[in-house]
C-alpha positions, 0 to 999 in steps of 0.5 A, spaced: 252 525 270 260 523 270 263 521 276 270 519 279 270 514 286 277 515 290 279 514 296 285 516 301 287 511 306 280 508 306 276 515 306 272 515 300 269 520 296 265 521 290 267 527 285 262 531 280 265 536 276 260 541 276 264 546 271 261 540 266 254 538 270 251 545 271 247 542 277 243 546 281 247 548 288 240 547 292 240 539 289 247 537 292 245 535 299 240 531 296 245 528 291 250 527 296 245 523 301 243 519 295 249 517 292 253 516 298 248 511 301 252 504 301 247 499 300 242 503 295 247 507 291 255 508 289 257 509 297 262 514 300 264 518 306 262 524 302 261 528 296 266 533 293 263 537 287 268 541 283 266 549 282 269 555 279 274 558 283 273 566 285 278 567 290 284 566 285 285 558 286 285 553 281 278 551 282 273 550 288 271 544 292 264 544 295 264 538 300 258 534 303 258 529 308 254 523 307 248 525 310 248 531 306 250 536 311 256 541 308 263 540 311 268 546 312 273 542 309 276 534 308 284 533 308 283 526 305 278 529 300 283 535 299 288 530 297 284 526 292 281 532 289 288 535 288 290 529 284 283 529 280 285 536 278 292 534 276 289 528 272 283 533 269 288 539 267 285 543 272 291 545 275 299 543 275 303 539 280 302 544 285 294 546 286 290 551 290 284 549 292 278 553 295 274 550 300 269 553 305 274 554 310 279 557 306 284 555 301 288 549 301 295 548 297 297 541 295 302 538 291 303 532 287 309 528 290 308 522 285 303 518 281 299 517 287 302 520 293 299 527 295 301 532 300 296 538 302 297 544 307 291 543 311 287 550 314 291 553 319 289 552 326 284 557 329 283 554 336 287 550 340 285 548 347 290 543 350 285 542 356 278 541 355 276 535 358 269 533 357 264 529 361 260 523 359 255 519 363 258 522 369 265 520 367 270 525 366 275 524 359 281 528 358 280 532 351 283 537 347 279 541 342 282 544 335 279 548 330 282 548 323 280 554 318 275 559 318 269 557 319 273 552 324 272 545 322 271 542 330 275 536 332 275 533 339 282 529 341 281 524 346 287 519 348 284 512 349 289 507 352 290 500 348 285 503 342 287 498 337 283 493 342 277 497 344 270 494 344 267 497 337 260 498 340 263 501 347 268 506 343 262 508 338 257 509 343 263 514 347 264 517 340 257 519 339 256 522 345 262 526 345 260 528 338 254 531 340 256 533 347 253 540 349 261 542 351 261 543 343 256 547 340 258 546 333 259 538 334 265 535 333 269 530 330 272 525 335 279 523 334 281 517 339 288 516 339 293 512 342 301 513 342 304 507 340 311 509 339 316 515 337 312 520 333 307 514 332 300 514 334 294 509 332 287 513 331 280 512 330 275 518 328 268 518 329 266 523 324 260 528 324 256 528 318 258 521 317 255 519 324 260 513 325 267 511 324 271 512 318 277 509 315 281 515 316 280 522 317 286 527 314 284 533 318 283 529 325 290 526 324 292 533 323 289 536 329 291 530 333 299 531 331 298 539 333 296 537 340 301 532 341 306 537 338 304 542 343 304 537 348 311 535 347 309 528 346 311 528 338 317 532 334 312 534 329 316 532 323 314 526 319 309 524 325 306 517 323 298 516 324 296 509 323 288 508 321 284 502 319 284 504 312 292 506 312 297 510 314 298 518 313 304 522 315 303 529 318 309 535 319 307 540 324 311 546 324 311 549 331 313 556 333 313 557 341 305 555 343 303 556 336 302 551 330 304 555 324 303 550 318 300 543 318 302 538 312 298 532 311 301 526 306 298 520 304 296 516 298 290 517 293 287 511 289 282 512 283 277 506 284 273 507 278 270 512 273 264 512 270 257 515 269 251 515 274 245 512 272 241 512 279 234 512 278 232 516 284 236 522 281 232 522 275 227 528 277 233 533 278 
């Protein structure tokens, strides 16, 4: 199998082109689990598989988390796969990528910088507190696309200096909290300046912190825009892996558009020879 390894602000992915590989769909969760294991194989936060479009897009993206579960969408992954599509002649400088949560539209801004329009918010609940170990935490809840990709948005003072173990345990408990029947990606944030926040995301399906989360960044920016805490224009989000920018278009009490802009990086390309997959 030929592969690309890419990352967007440290959120890293393996890309397979199933237009060429013809892998059976039922094998993809196992392939994702095997290839995404960092100590045993290539290692990544997720696997993206290119398939033929069937709803008028340029191509389709199937996304699998590192545990093999299906992901509805991935913002940083979408930016990376837009570059993959351009570099491999699947689309031009403007791309329409079909995802499980709906079609995502991307644009090449320069060689490495890509912008995508995230799936529109289908649910935003600004006040949805969650209780963990008897402590009540302020929380908002956002779903992007249909079916909705779930995000808990949680303010956390002095996030950059938080105890890593304590934060991870809190993230895990909120991720599995019964208040969120589908589970949730948990996005901790701390406002650090005008139109500027720092973010850490405990991702569902990875079950740990990732270096960045595009849909999570969009969800945080949507909440803060509706709360009047940021302008919604070129809002900067700093994360472990780098910086992303969000434009959130607000009409009254609704967010009508979320644009995610950030870098892409082609780490390596090559051939997968993982012997644990030879029986496919």
